[in-house]
C-alpha positions as CSV (number, residue, x, y, z in Angstrom):
1,M,38.3,-9.1,64.5
2,S,39.6,-12.0,66.5
3,Q,40.9,-15.8,66.3
4,G,39.4,-18.0,67.5
5,D,41.8,-18.3,71.1
6,G,40.4,-14.6,71.9
7,F,43.4,-12.3,70.1
8,P,42.5,-10.5,67.6
9,D,43.8,-10.2,64.5
10,L,46.5,-7.9,63.7
11,L,47.8,-8.8,60.9
12,A,48.5,-6.4,57.8
13,N,48.3,-3.3,60.7
14,Y,51.0,-0.6,61.1
15,L,53.3,-1.7,63.6
16,D,52.3,1.1,66.2
17,D,48.5,0.3,65.6
18,A,48.5,-3.5,66.3
19,V,50.9,-3.1,69.3
20,R,48.0,-0.2,70.8
21,L,45.2,-2.9,70.0
22,A,47.0,-5.7,71.7
23,T,47.8,-3.0,74.3
24,E,44.2,-2.6,74.9
25,F,43.4,-6.1,75.0
26,G,45.4,-6.6,77.9
27,I,48.3,-8.4,75.9
28,C,51.9,-7.7,75.8
29,T,53.4,-7.6,72.7
30,R,57.2,-8.7,71.3
31,V,58.6,-7.3,67.3
32,L,60.8,-9.0,65.4
33,I,61.6,-6.9,63.0
34,T,62.3,-8.8,59.1
35,T,64.1,-7.4,56.0
36,P,65.7,-8.8,52.6
37,P,68.7,-10.5,52.4
38,R,70.6,-7.8,51.0
39,E,69.7,-4.4,52.3
40,A,67.3,-2.7,54.6
41,S,63.4,-1.5,53.0
42,R,61.6,1.5,53.9
43,G,59.3,2.6,54.8
44,P,56.5,1.5,57.9
45,L,56.3,-1.5,59.6
46,R,53.2,-3.8,59.3
47,V,52.5,-7.1,60.9
48,V,53.5,-9.7,58.0
49,R,52.6,-12.7,61.4
50,Q,51.5,-13.2,64.7
51,R,51.7,-16.1,66.6
52,L,50.8,-16.2,70.5
53,V,54.4,-17.4,72.7
54,D,54.4,-20.7,74.7
55,D,53.6,-18.7,77.6
56,R,50.3,-18.5,76.6
57,Q,50.3,-13.8,77.5
58,T,52.5,-12.5,75.0
59,L,52.2,-12.0,71.1
60,E,55.0,-12.2,69.0
61,L,54.6,-10.1,65.9
62,T,56.5,-10.2,63.0
63,V,56.9,-7.4,61.0
64,A,57.9,-5.7,57.6
65,A,58.7,-2.7,55.4
66,E,56.2,-1.5,53.2
67,N,58.0,-0.5,51.1
68,W,60.1,-3.6,49.5
69,T,62.3,-1.8,46.8
């Protein structure tokens, strides 16, 4: 599973798995956590967005908790 630019598709992976896979590909990661406005969600974090940052060497992973209630 990879995108057209050769980077792995990490969407919906658990954060730990996504970081491990990116590291295996030799890619640095930056993690952003998103939460609902009123309270933090619970549960394991999953990747909900990924994008290659301007340096073309770092994959930015936006993650959210699996449980929203």
